[in-house]
N, C-alpha and C positions, 0 to 999 in steps of 0.2 A: 852097334845099335846103343843108343844112350837110354839109360832108365832114370826116372826121377819120381818124386812124390810131390802131387799138387795140392797145395792147401785150398785151392779154390774149389777142388773136387772131393770133399771129405769122404765120399762113398768108395772112391777108387783106391786101390792099393798101389803099390809100386807098379807102374806101367810103362810099357816101352814107348818112347816119345812117338814112333810112328803110329801107334794105336790110340794116342790121345785124342780127346775131344777138340774140336769139331770134325776132324778128318775123317773119322769112321762112326759117325752117331749111330748107325744102325747096329753096332755092337753091345749098345747099352739097352737094358731091359726097360720096358716102358714104365714100371715103378720108379726107376732111378731117373727117367726124364720127367716125370711128375713131380718128384721131390725137389729135383734141380731148378724146375721152372715155377715152383712155388704152387702146383696144383695139389689138390688133395681130393681123392675119390671118396665120396660119401655114400655110406650104405643106409638107406633110409627104410623104416618100417611103414608100409602103406596098407589101407583097406581098398582093396581093388576087386571088383567084381563079387563082393561079399565074402572076400576071403583075405586073411592076412598074407602079405608079401613083404620079402625084403628085396630091395633092388637099388642099384646104383644111379638109376635115372632119376632126374629131377622131376618136380611136380608136374610142370608143363608137359614134358615128354610122356609121363606117366598117363596124364589125361588123353593124349593123343592116341597112345598105344591102348589104353583100357577103357577110354570112355570119360564121361564127365563126372562120373560118380565114384571119385578117388579121394580119399582122405589121407593126409600125411600126419604121422605120429611123431617119430623121433629119427634123428640122423646121428649116425656114429662113423668114425674113420676106419673101424674093422668090422668085417663081416660077423665074426663071432659075437661081438657085443651087440649088434643088431639082432642076431638070432636070440640071444639072451633075453634081452628087452621083450621080444615078441613071445618067447617062452614064459616069462614070469607075468607078462601082462594079459596075453590072449590065448595061451595055451600052445603056442608055436606057430610056425609058418604053415599056412594052409587051414588053420582055424577060421570059423566062420566069424563075421564082423559086420557092422553097418556103420555108415556115415551119418 
């Protein structure tokens, strides 16, 4: 079996050539797929149903899921940063709010 390091895939360490992308793409975690494809998962702080909520859904999806009374406040790439924003500005996730 041949082993190599690929410069095209910086998140991969030394991998056997038989397991290298794209032959077995199901072996990669979803977060690695997002990074390689250029996708970024945004964690957004919303006011939905008169409560603060942190979710990865975009505004349109939140309006479909929670109704038209949804306000978007701030988006972050990390869930912990979004929770910190909600805590500092509103008292945390689940605190009361209004649009």
